[in-house]
VMD Tcl script that draws the C-alpha trace (Angstrom):
set ca {
  {86.14 118.50 177.80}
  {83.35 115.98 177.32}
  {81.51 118.46 175.15}
  {84.58 118.82 172.89}
  {84.88 115.05 172.50}
  {81.20 114.76 171.58}
  {81.55 117.54 169.00}
  {84.58 115.79 167.44}
  {82.70 112.50 167.17}
  {79.71 114.22 165.55}
  {82.03 115.97 163.07}
  {83.73 112.68 162.07}
  {80.37 110.94 161.60}
  {79.07 113.80 159.43}
  {82.18 113.67 157.20}
  {81.82 109.91 156.73}
  {78.14 110.26 155.81}
  {78.94 113.03 153.34}
  {81.66 110.93 151.62}
  {79.34 107.95 151.41}
  {76.62 110.05 149.79}
  {79.10 111.65 147.43}
  {80.42 108.26 146.32}
  {76.88 106.99 145.82}
  {75.93 110.05 143.80}
  {79.13 109.85 141.72}
  {78.97 106.10 141.14}
  {79.43 105.37 137.46}
  {80.34 108.91 136.41}
  {84.10 108.38 136.16}
  {85.53 109.36 132.79}
  {87.61 106.83 130.90}
  {90.37 108.94 129.34}
  {91.27 106.07 127.06}
  {87.97 106.62 125.24}
  {87.45 109.17 122.49}
  {83.98 109.64 121.07}
  {80.38 110.42 122.04}
  {79.71 110.71 125.78}
  {76.65 111.56 127.81}
  {76.97 115.24 128.74}
  {75.34 114.64 132.14}
  {76.97 111.40 133.34}
  {80.26 111.51 131.43}
  {79.78 107.88 130.37}
  {80.38 106.66 126.78}
  {77.11 106.36 124.88}
  {76.13 102.79 123.99}
  {73.06 100.98 122.79}
  {71.85 100.47 126.36}
  {72.03 104.17 127.30}
  {68.84 105.24 129.07}
  {69.47 108.94 128.49}
  {69.11 108.72 124.70}
  {65.81 109.11 122.92}
  {64.67 107.28 119.83}
  {64.24 108.79 116.42}
  {66.29 110.83 113.98}
  {67.66 114.36 114.31}
  {68.20 116.39 111.13}
  {71.43 118.43 111.01}
  {71.92 121.73 109.21}
  {74.23 120.28 106.55}
  {71.56 117.89 105.27}
  {72.74 114.84 107.18}
  {70.92 113.31 110.13}
  {71.72 111.42 113.31}
  {69.99 108.16 114.21}
  {69.48 108.10 117.98}
  {68.89 104.34 118.01}
  {72.00 103.19 116.10}
  {74.13 106.22 117.07}
  {75.03 106.65 113.41}
  {75.30 109.72 111.21}
  {73.19 109.18 108.08}
  {74.40 110.60 104.75}
  {71.84 110.71 101.92}
  {73.20 111.06 98.39}
  {71.18 110.61 95.19}
  {68.47 108.72 97.07}
  {70.96 106.33 98.69}
  {72.12 106.28 102.29}
  {75.44 105.67 104.05}
  {75.65 105.34 107.85}
  {78.83 106.13 109.80}
  {79.68 106.36 113.49}
  {81.46 109.71 112.96}
  {80.46 112.96 111.28}
  {81.98 114.44 108.13}
  {85.37 115.95 109.01}
  {85.68 114.37 112.45}
  {89.05 113.32 113.94}
  {89.15 110.32 116.31}
  {91.62 107.92 117.89}
  {89.37 104.86 118.02}
  {87.83 102.63 115.36}
  {85.08 103.86 113.03}
  {82.17 101.70 111.91}
  {79.91 102.21 108.90}
  {77.50 100.52 106.53}
  {75.58 101.35 103.38}
  {71.88 101.26 104.16}
  {70.60 100.71 100.65}
  {73.46 100.42 98.16}
  {76.73 98.65 97.45}
  {77.97 101.55 95.34}
  {79.75 103.16 98.29}
  {83.54 102.76 98.44}
  {85.88 103.59 101.32}
  {89.38 104.94 100.62}
  {92.32 105.18 103.02}
  {95.06 107.64 102.05}
  {93.83 107.45 98.47}
  {93.73 103.64 98.24}
  {90.42 101.80 97.92}
  {89.60 99.30 100.67}
  {87.79 96.00 100.27}
  {84.10 96.32 99.48}
  {82.86 94.39 102.54}
  {84.84 96.34 105.15}
  {82.58 97.63 107.95}
  {85.15 98.89 110.47}
  {88.53 100.62 110.26}
  {91.00 101.39 113.02}
  {94.34 102.12 111.33}
  {95.56 105.74 111.43}
  {95.04 107.58 108.16}
  {92.78 109.90 106.18}
  {89.58 108.24 104.99}
  {86.98 109.23 102.42}
  {83.69 107.66 101.35}
  {82.72 107.88 97.68}
  {79.44 107.01 95.96}
  {79.81 105.84 92.36}
  {76.67 105.87 90.21}
  {75.78 106.67 86.60}
  {79.46 107.01 85.68}
  {79.82 109.74 88.31}
  {81.62 109.75 91.66}
  {80.50 111.89 94.58}
  {82.45 112.27 97.81}
  {80.07 111.57 100.68}
  {82.22 112.33 103.71}
  {85.75 112.26 105.14}
  {87.27 111.52 108.53}
  {90.67 110.95 110.07}
  {92.02 108.41 112.56}
  {95.17 109.38 114.46}
  {97.36 107.77 117.11}
  {97.09 108.93 120.71}
  {100.51 110.49 120.11}
  {100.49 112.25 116.75}
  {102.16 114.90 114.65}
  {99.52 114.73 111.94}
  {97.38 117.56 113.33}
  {98.24 121.27 113.26}
  {94.66 122.22 114.05}
  {91.24 120.65 114.45}
  {88.42 122.37 112.59}
  {85.23 120.93 113.99}
  {82.59 119.51 111.64}
  {79.43 121.47 110.90}
  {76.91 121.41 113.80}
  {79.68 121.03 116.40}
  {81.08 123.53 118.91}
  {83.98 123.45 121.37}
  {82.99 123.46 125.04}
  {86.49 123.34 126.55}
  {90.13 122.62 125.67}
  {92.69 121.48 128.22}
  {96.39 121.66 127.32}
  {98.89 120.11 129.73}
  {96.41 120.47 132.59}
  {95.52 124.09 131.90}
  {92.49 125.60 130.15}
  {93.43 126.63 126.62}
  {91.77 129.60 124.88}
  {90.24 128.69 121.53}
  {87.40 129.54 119.18}
  {84.12 127.63 119.18}
  {84.86 125.76 115.96}
  {88.67 125.53 115.59}
  {91.42 124.33 117.92}
  {95.05 125.29 117.28}
  {97.33 122.26 117.71}
  {100.54 123.78 116.37}
  {102.18 123.73 119.82}
  {103.29 120.43 121.29}
  {101.59 119.10 124.40}
  {98.75 116.95 125.71}
  {95.30 118.14 124.65}
  {91.82 117.19 125.75}
  {89.23 118.71 123.42}
  {85.62 118.58 124.58}
  {82.95 119.51 122.07}
  {79.25 119.02 121.47}
  {76.84 118.46 118.60}
  {74.47 121.40 118.86}
  {71.63 119.47 117.22}
  {71.72 116.27 119.29}
  {73.38 117.72 122.42}
  {75.69 114.70 122.47}
  {79.15 115.49 123.86}
  {82.42 114.24 122.31}
  {86.02 114.19 123.45}
  {89.34 113.97 121.60}
  {92.41 113.33 123.77}
  {95.78 113.44 121.97}
  {99.41 114.25 122.64}
  {100.81 116.47 119.89}
  {104.43 115.87 118.85}
  {105.70 117.73 115.78}
  {109.42 117.05 116.32}
  {110.89 114.61 113.78}
  {113.53 112.05 114.78}
  {117.10 113.34 114.95}
  {118.91 111.04 112.52}
  {122.57 111.22 111.45}
  {123.81 109.58 108.24}
  {127.53 109.14 108.83}
  {129.51 108.72 105.62}
  {127.18 110.69 103.33}
  {128.55 114.01 102.00}
  {126.68 117.18 101.00}
  {126.11 115.78 97.53}
  {124.43 112.70 99.05}
  {127.29 110.48 97.97}
  {129.16 107.95 100.08}
  {132.52 106.40 99.25}
  {132.20 103.69 101.84}
  {129.77 102.20 104.37}
  {127.00 104.47 105.74}
  {126.14 104.31 109.44}
  {122.68 105.55 110.51}
  {122.54 106.87 114.07}
  {119.66 108.10 116.24}
  {117.06 105.42 115.50}
  {114.74 104.79 118.45}
  {113.39 101.35 119.30}
  {109.81 102.48 118.43}
  {110.77 104.08 115.11}
  {109.59 102.53 111.86}
  {112.46 102.13 109.39}
  {112.01 101.42 105.68}
  {115.10 101.13 103.46}
  {115.12 100.30 99.76}
  {117.99 99.78 97.34}
  {116.60 99.82 93.84}
  {113.56 97.54 93.93}
  {114.77 95.61 96.98}
  {113.97 96.21 100.64}
  {117.08 95.94 102.77}
  {117.97 96.11 106.46}
  {120.78 97.61 108.48}
  {123.45 95.23 109.69}
  {124.20 94.66 113.38}
  {126.22 97.91 113.46}
  {123.40 100.00 111.89}
  {125.33 100.18 108.63}
  {124.65 99.92 104.91}
  {127.69 98.51 103.13}
  {126.71 97.52 99.58}
  {127.10 100.02 96.77}
  {123.92 101.34 95.16}
  {121.17 103.98 95.38}
  {119.30 104.02 98.71}
  {116.05 105.59 99.89}
  {115.58 105.69 103.66}
  {112.37 106.58 105.55}
  {112.35 106.73 109.36}
  {109.10 107.54 111.22}
  {108.62 108.01 114.96}
  {105.59 107.01 117.04}
  {103.84 110.30 116.26}
  {104.22 109.81 112.51}
  {106.96 112.44 112.03}
  {109.17 111.21 109.20}
  {112.76 111.75 108.06}
  {113.47 110.86 104.42}
  {116.95 110.56 102.93}
  {118.22 109.49 99.50}
  {121.88 108.82 98.77}
  {124.23 106.67 96.71}
  {127.05 104.48 97.94}
  {129.70 104.48 95.23}
  {131.69 101.41 94.28}
  {134.52 101.06 96.76}
  {137.01 98.51 98.04}
  {136.18 97.15 101.46}
  {138.35 94.76 103.48}
  {136.94 91.73 101.71}
  {137.57 93.35 98.34}
  {141.16 94.21 99.25}
  {141.76 90.65 100.45}
  {140.31 89.29 97.23}
  {142.40 91.76 95.22}
  {145.53 90.73 97.12}
  {144.82 87.03 96.49}
  {144.37 87.73 92.78}
  {147.70 89.61 92.66}
  {149.46 86.78 94.47}
  {147.98 84.26 92.01}
  {149.01 86.36 89.02}
  {152.55 86.73 90.38}
  {152.64 83.02 91.07}
  {151.56 82.17 87.54}
  {154.08 84.64 86.10}
  {156.93 83.18 88.18}
  {155.93 79.66 87.20}
  {155.91 80.56 83.50}
  {159.28 82.31 83.82}
  {160.88 79.33 85.51}
  {159.39 76.95 82.94}
  {160.78 79.00 80.03}
  {164.21 79.20 81.68}
  {164.39 75.43 82.06}
  {163.50 74.99 78.39}
  {166.36 77.31 77.37}
  {168.87 75.42 79.52}
  {168.07 72.17 77.73}
}
mol new
graphics top color blue
foreach p $ca { graphics top sphere $p radius 0.5 }
foreach p [lrange $ca 0 end-1] q [lrange $ca 1 end] { graphics top cylinder $p $q radius 0.2 }
display resetview
């Protein structure tokens, strides 16, 4: 009996010592799943300027670009000029992207085809970006990248940039089969894509929830010809949806009953949190609403009143 008690105590002490050592060994290796970007492949920690595991110098990549180990920037050289960016050409991320031109002010950054201010050094809004070098009356595209929301419908697949390979893909908690350079994102779900730069051996992670289903919106009052002969009620709008409604050149809003009541040509765009959009164009024809009927009735009463007054006045004149 005593021997059994001693053995139990020794077992408990050994378990406690093991847990303590495990915690000490694992201290600082927790992965922050809110972070998407370069991580140390050994510790799992995001790479920063104070990382002791990084070496100094520059690594040349097979596509002609290079990676600066000190600034953690990809360096693009075009026509003797350099542009530094925190992401590689073709990369998709969910966090902000920083960049700078190392030797020229001829670089311009475009978002969804629109040129940004010249002094911008960081972008974080979702969209497709491109960097263009303009020199000698010629424009050369330097690189592109895309920023998406954590919940997005903008991706059907992720083709990794040159010099990158997939190490693992997790979909809804299960390992997902994929190629080494392309990840299929056509099916909805939560994905964690882990990949690595083969030249620098720096690991990256992209964690997104894919949602390709557009909002279910009903336009009550609009017929098959996109015509309405009265108010139009829009149903199915979620609190997080972005709603843009224009009538001609004016931006308008729904009333308290989610209705559009004025006659005219409308264009409606409703986007959910993932960026899935429903567009609808229709025309509300001229119609008589309650206010119009009341006004019309008042006018009729006034006309009848005037007519009666004139009739009575003429009759009195005849009697005299």
